[in-house]
C-alpha positions in Angstrom: 29.1 10.8 45.2 26.8 9.7 48.0 23.7 7.6 47.6 21.2 10.4 47.6 23.0 12.1 44.8 23.4 8.9 42.8 19.6 8.5 42.9 19.1 12.0 41.5 21.9 11.4 39.0 20.2 8.4 37.5 16.8 10.2 37.4 18.5 12.9 35.3 20.0 10.3 33.0 16.6 8.9 32.3 15.3 12.4 31.7 18.0 13.4 29.3 18.2 10.0 27.6 14.6 10.3 26.4 14.2 11.4 22.8 13.2 15.2 22.7 9.7 16.1 21.6 9.1 19.6 20.5 5.5 19.6 21.9 6.4 18.5 25.5 8.0 20.7 28.1 10.4 19.0 30.6 8.8 18.6 34.0 10.4 20.4 37.0 13.1 18.3 38.6 13.9 18.7 42.3 16.6 21.1 43.4 19.8 19.4 44.4 21.2 20.4 47.8 24.7 22.0 47.3 27.6 19.8 48.3 30.6 21.0 50.3 33.4 22.7 48.5 36.1 20.4 47.3 33.8 17.5 46.5 31.7 17.0 43.4 31.0 20.8 43.3 34.7 21.4 43.2 35.0 19.0 40.3 32.1 20.8 38.7 33.9 24.1 39.1 37.0 22.7 37.3 34.8 21.6 34.4 33.1 25.0 34.4 36.5 26.8 34.2 37.6 24.6 31.3 34.5 24.6 29.2 32.2 27.5 30.3 34.2 30.4 31.7 35.5 31.5 28.3 32.0 32.9 27.5 30.0 32.9 30.8 32.8 34.4 32.9 34.2 33.6 36.3 31.5 32.3 38.7 28.8 32.5 36.0 28.8 36.3 36.0 28.1 36.2 32.2 28.9 38.4 29.2 32.6 37.5 28.9 31.9 36.7 25.2 29.1 37.0 22.7 26.5 38.1 25.3 26.6 34.7 27.0 24.0 34.9 29.7 24.6 35.2 33.5 24.3 31.7 34.9 24.6 32.8 38.5 21.6 35.1 38.2 19.3 34.5 41.1 16.1 34.8 39.1 17.5 32.3 36.6 18.7 29.7 39.0 15.7 29.9 41.3 13.3 29.2 38.4 15.4 26.8 36.2 15.0 23.1 36.9 17.9 20.7 37.1 16.5 19.1 33.9 16.5 22.4 32.1 20.2 23.0 33.1 21.2 19.5 32.2 19.6 19.6 28.7 21.2 23.1 28.0 24.6 21.6 28.7 24.0 18.3 26.9 22.2 19.6 23.7 23.3 23.2 23.7 21.3 25.8 21.6 21.6 24.8 17.9 22.3 27.7 15.6 23.9 29.8 18.4 27.4 29.9 19.9 26.2 27.6 22.7 27.3 24.2 21.5 26.2 20.8 22.6 28.7 19.5 25.2 27.2 16.0 25.7 29.3 13.2 24.2 26.3 11.7 22.4 26.2 14.9 20.3 29.9 15.0 19.7 30.9 17.1 22.7 33.5 16.4 25.4 31.3 15.7 28.5 30.0 12.4 29.9 26.7 12.4 31.7 28.4 12.3 35.1 30.4 15.3 34.2 27.3 17.2 33.1 25.7 16.3 36.5 28.8 17.8 38.3 28.4 21.0 36.2 24.8 21.2 37.3 25.8 20.7 40.9 28.3 23.5 40.6 25.7 25.9 39.1 23.4 25.0 42.0 26.1 26.0 44.4 25.9 29.5 43.0 22.2 29.8 43.9 21.6 32.2 46.7 17.8 32.3 46.9 15.2 29.7 47.4 13.6 28.0 44.4 10.3 29.6 43.2 7.1 27.6 42.6 6.2 28.0 39.0 2.7 27.8 37.6 2.4 24.2 36.5 -0.3 24.5 33.9 -0.2 25.7 30.3 -0.6 29.4 29.6 -3.8 30.4 27.8 -3.0 33.5 25.8 -3.6 35.2 22.5 -0.7 34.4 20.1 -1.4 37.3 17.7 -1.6 39.8 20.6 1.5 38.3 22.1 3.4 38.7 18.8 2.4 42.4 18.7 3.6 42.9 22.3 6.8 41.0 21.6 7.5 43.2 18.5 7.1 46.4 20.6 8.8 45.4 23.8 11.2 42.4 23.2 12.4 42.3 19.6 15.0 45.1 20.0 17.1 42.6 22.1 15.7 39.2 21.2 15.3 39.8 17.5 12.3 40.3 15.3 11.6 36.5 15.1 12.9 35.8 18.6 16.1 34.4 17.0 18.3 36.4 19.3 20.3 39.6 18.9 22.0 41.2 21.9 20.0 38.8 24.1 19.5 35.0 23.8 17.4 33.2 21.2 13.9 32.5 22.6 12.8 30.6 19.5 15.6 28.1 19.9 14.1 24.6 19.6 16.0 23.0 22.5 15.3 26.0 24.7 11.5 25.8 24.0 11.5 22.0 24.3 13.0 22.2 27.8 11.4 25.5 29.2 7.9 25.1 30.7 5.2 27.8 30.2 5.7 28.7 33.9 9.4 29.3 33.4 8.8 31.5 30.4 6.1 33.5 32.2 8.2 33.9 35.3 11.2 35.2 33.3 9.0 37.8 31.6 7.4 38.9 34.9 10.6 39.0 37.0 13.3 39.6 34.5 17.0 39.1 35.4 18.3 41.6 37.9 21.7 43.0 37.2 21.3 42.3 33.4 19.7 44.1 30.5 16.6 41.9 30.9 14.0 44.1 32.8 11.1 42.8 34.9 7.8 43.4 33.0 5.5 42.9 36.0 3.8 46.2 36.5 4.9 47.3 33.0 2.7 44.8 31.2 -0.8 43.6 32.2 -1.0 39.9 33.3 -2.9 39.1 30.1 -0.2 40.7 27.9 2.4 38.5 29.7 0.3 35.4 29.1 0.0 36.5 25.4 3.7 36.8 25.0 4.2 33.5 26.6 1.7 31.9 24.2 3.5 33.6 21.3 6.8 32.1 22.3 5.3 28.7 22.8 3.9 28.9 19.3 7.5 29.1 17.9 8.2 25.5 19.1 9.5 23.3 16.3 11.3 20.0 16.0 14.7 19.7 17.5 17.3 19.3 14.8 19.7 16.4 14.6 23.3 16.4 13.4 23.6 15.7 9.7 25.8 12.9 8.4 28.6 13.4 5.9 32.4 13.2 5.9 34.5 11.8 8.7 36.8 14.1 10.7 40.1 14.4 8.9 43.4 13.5 10.6 46.1 16.0 11.4 48.2 14.5 8.6 45.6 15.7 6.1 45.1 19.1 7.7 46.6 21.2 4.9 44.0 22.3 2.4 45.3 22.4 -1.2 48.8 21.3 -0.2 50.2 21.9 -3.7 48.6 25.3 -4.1 50.1 28.8 -3.8 50.2 30.7 -0.5 47.1 32.9 0.0 47.4 36.7 -0.4 45.6 38.1 2.5 45.3 41.8 3.3 47.1 43.1 6.4 45.5 41.6 9.4 43.1 43.8 11.4 44.7 44.5 14.8 47.4 42.0 13.8 44.9 39.2 14.4 41.9 39.1 12.1 41.5 38.2 8.4 38.2 39.0 6.6 36.0 36.0 5.8 35.7 37.2 2.2 39.5 37.0 1.8 39.5 33.4 3.1 36.6 32.4 0.8 38.4 33.9 -2.2 41.7 32.2 -1.3 39.9 28.9 -1.0 38.3 29.4 -4.4 41.8 30.1 -5.9 43.1 26.8 -4.5 45.4 28.5 -1.9 47.3 26.4 0.6 46.3 26.8 4.2 45.0 25.1 7.4 41.7 26.0 8.9 40.8 25.1 12.4 37.3 24.9 13.8 37.7 26.0 17.4 34.2 25.1 18.5 33.3 21.8 20.2 33.3 18.9 17.8 29.5 18.8 18.0 29.3 22.1 16.1 31.8 20.9 13.5 29.5 17.9 13.0 26.6 20.2 12.2 28.4 22.3 9.6 31.9 23.7 9.0 34.1 25.4 6.4 35.2 22.7 3.8 38.5 21.2 4.9 38.4 22.6 8.4 39.8 20.5 11.2 37.9 20.2 14.5 40.3 21.5 17.2 38.2 22.6 20.2 39.3 25.7 22.2 39.5 23.7 25.4 42.1 21.3 23.9 44.5 23.3 21.7 47.8 21.8 23.0 47.3 18.4 21.3 47.5 19.8 17.9 50.8 21.7 18.1 53.1 18.8 17.4 51.2 17.7 14.3 50.5 21.0 12.4 53.0 22.3 9.8 55.5 24.9 11.1 56.8 25.8 7.6 55.0 29.1 7.4 51.7 27.7 6.0 48.8 30.0 7.0 46.8 28.5 9.9 43.4 30.1 10.4 40.9 29.6 13.2 37.2 30.4 13.5 34.4 29.9 16.0 30.9 31.3 16.5 31.7 33.9 19.2 33.2 35.1 16.8 36.6 35.7 18.4 36.9 34.1 21.9 37.4 30.4 21.2 39.3 31.0 17.9 41.4 33.6 19.6 42.4 31.2 22.3 43.4 28.6 19.7 45.4 31.2 17.7 47.1 32.5 20.8 48.1 29.0 21.8 49.7 28.5 18.4 51.5 31.8 18.5 52.8 31.0 21.9 54.3 27.8 20.4 56.1 29.7 17.7 53.7 29.2 14.8 53.9 32.0 12.1 51.2 33.2 9.8 48.2 32.6 12.1 44.9 34.5 12.2 41.3 34.4 13.3 38.6 34.5 10.6 37.1 37.9 11.7 33.4 37.5 11.3 33.1 33.9 12.5 31.1 30.9 11.2 27.6 32.4 11.5 28.4 35.4 9.3 30.1 32.9 6.9 26.8 30.9 6.8 24.7 34.1 6.4 26.7 35.1 3.4 26.1 31.8 1.7 29.8 30.8 1.6 30.7 27.1 1.1 29.9 24.7 3.9 30.1 21.0 4.4 28.9 18.6 7.1 30.2 16.1 9.6 29.1 12.7 10.5 27.4 11.0 13.5 28.3 12.3 17.0 30.1 9.0 17.8 33.0 9.8 15.6 34.9 12.2 17.9 37.8 14.5 17.2 40.7 13.9 14.8 43.6 11.7 15.8 
């Protein structure tokens, strides 16, 4: 990496290294000039293909899984700062399928690798950056809530928690998105996606009101709870002396209902459960006894898991993409009795099924 990029690199490290504050937006960082193919951008593309393409699709086209947004979108890239992109990769979007990929949160990426990913995303940008309004938006929160309910909630959820579109109430998103970024996104939309441009549809005041409403949703950024250490592969089998579970026929030959898994665990059935999300998400919460086996590194587990017919289940938040990749990897290596927990972890949580927690992000994955 040349000197001018190292200078920017360390500036980003300082930005991301600061403790997040829910009441402060991240200042706009300078746009990084794309580098020639085959250099750092090429390395960033390799990282993207390993960690991001599963959900965000080839070249950032989006919507490959779980409505993951279009990262190559011109309105998005021209208005998102480098700091915004970096924090999204590093800290993720807690409570959504977008995990934290930074090592300090339990993910796989170093700071330098995150920078390479940002540089690759910048290489997809085809239009000049826009100048966002730098000042805070002055709007009517109550009026904005009404407009949001009428025009936005059908996609973004009644409480902006996300539905078919991303969560706008996410604490990390709001911590890193400036008022100017939010207002620009509402005005210009995202061409080629379901997000329309509201400029001309809504009066400028109404756009300011919605922006003010979204900003009012800002809350503290959660931290990973502390609890048990990651288990080793040698202790992967849950209830090793228990009976085999009696699952119904798998849907499409792949999916087992979450309720059936919960009932089998309550009966002390013998099984292995793999959490296919990045370890940062396992640290936040997971099914009791689940082993963190991220979707981007399934090969390392095959030599250490039982091949005696013990049921091996996988789950993720997508709810099928990451866990499906892990299950297919196991089936390709001859493992029998494998399945994906159909509804995924977020439905498991919504139903109030048993959960437990990990420990500090420095622990890492199982040996």
